[in-house]
C-alpha positions as CSV (number, residue, x, y, z in Angstrom):
1,M,13.1,0.5,-27.9
2,S,16.0,-1.6,-27.7
3,K,16.0,-5.0,-25.3
4,N,17.8,-3.6,-22.4
5,A,15.5,-0.9,-22.0
6,R,12.8,-3.2,-22.1
7,I,14.0,-5.7,-19.5
8,A,15.1,-2.5,-17.3
9,L,11.4,-1.4,-17.4
10,I,10.1,-4.9,-16.8
11,F,12.3,-5.3,-13.9
12,G,11.8,-1.8,-12.6
13,G,7.8,-2.5,-12.8
14,F,8.3,-5.5,-10.9
15,L,10.1,-3.8,-8.2
16,T,7.7,-1.0,-8.1
17,A,5.0,-3.4,-7.7
18,I,6.7,-5.4,-4.9
19,A,7.3,-2.1,-3.0
20,A,3.7,-1.1,-3.5
21,A,2.4,-4.3,-1.9
22,F,4.8,-4.1,1.1
23,Y,4.0,-0.5,1.9
24,P,0.5,-1.1,3.6
25,I,2.0,-4.2,5.0
26,F,5.4,-3.1,6.9
27,V,6.1,0.8,6.3
28,Y,2.9,2.3,7.2
29,P,2.4,0.7,10.3
30,M,5.6,1.6,11.7
31,A,5.4,5.3,10.3
32,H,1.9,5.5,12.0
33,N,2.3,3.6,15.5
34,H,0.3,6.1,17.2
35,V,-2.9,5.2,15.1
36,Y,-2.2,1.5,16.0
37,R,-1.7,2.2,19.6
38,D,-5.1,4.4,19.9
39,V,-7.1,1.5,18.3
40,Q,-5.5,-1.2,20.7
41,K,-6.3,1.3,23.8
42,T,-10.0,1.8,22.3
43,N,-10.4,-2.0,21.8
44,R,-8.7,-3.2,24.9
45,A,-10.7,-0.6,27.2
46,G,-12.6,-2.7,30.0
47,V,-11.0,-6.2,29.3
48,N,-9.6,-7.8,32.5
49,Q,-6.5,-9.7,31.2
50,A,-6.6,-12.3,33.9
51,D,-10.3,-13.3,33.0
52,I,-9.2,-14.0,29.5
53,Q,-5.6,-15.4,29.5
54,P,-5.3,-19.2,29.8
55,A,-3.7,-20.6,32.9
56,G,0.3,-20.7,32.9
57,M,0.8,-18.2,30.1
58,K,2.2,-14.7,30.2
59,V,-0.3,-11.9,30.2
60,W,0.0,-9.7,27.2
61,S,1.4,-6.4,27.4
62,D,1.7,-3.2,25.1
63,P,3.7,-4.1,22.2
64,F,4.9,-0.6,21.5
65,K,6.2,-0.2,24.9
66,P,10.4,0.2,24.7
67,A,12.0,-2.3,26.3
68,G,13.2,-1.7,30.2
69,K,10.6,0.7,30.6
C-alpha cells in the first residue's frame, strides 16, 4: 500500500468516526423531531408552568413551534 493511500484511509476513517459520533447528536433529532415532541408532550402533561417558573422569567414554550404562529 502506498503512503498516499494509507494517509487517505486514515483521514477517511477519521472523518467517518466524526460523522458517526455526530449523527445521534445532531442528525437523528432533526430528522425525527416528532418523537421528541411526543416525549415532551408526555413529560409535560399535568405540569403547571406558573408553579415552577421563577419570578420575572419568560414562561417556556414549545421549542418546535414555528416562529410567528
